[in-house]
Steps between C-alpha positions, in 0.01 A plus 500: 500500500336763722553287812870474413528878486321554832689221673833630367422846633408347836822295511707809419322688780572221749864480390528876551355462852740215582798708389372799701461287814852363455644850464324605821655191663161347572607177326804286563715426194379137495135612515565757228652240267220252572226753422687634199538152349139410585346809339732478202384140449137611530563765236661248264212260557246767405691616195584152369247252640630229268812478720278385786347233282845384391621488861182321607549238228860445610376443856226264382211740552251556220455878497691804614198621696502176700869551576428848634213367712711218649784740571263753660341239727842382621613858566177589683527194727864582572411859587217383727749275678746789543226729634383230742855439625561874545169539684589217738839661570336836565257341745790336687690829509196691627447239771863538612471879515172491692640249750814708551298821548268328746791365703672840495181671625456247781857556618454877531 
């Protein structure tokens, strides 16, 4: 029960931060909705863990904790892919800028 209280307070804090970032226009509306839904789902999962078990059973997974673990692994791998793709794009962009600057300096 104590973990549910602490986790609920944490989820409320994160939701407050998400709303604040959206108001300061640091988040796009799609990002805001995504984070809002995600943290709301986390809050529901902490308050009523039996819903995770029910959802896990519907999906053919034994326990709700296993469902969360599978979901987390998929999300982490997706985020790693996105970071890798963004890093590759940044490296290409930096190379273009350096080449352009070098050529501009040689032509002066």
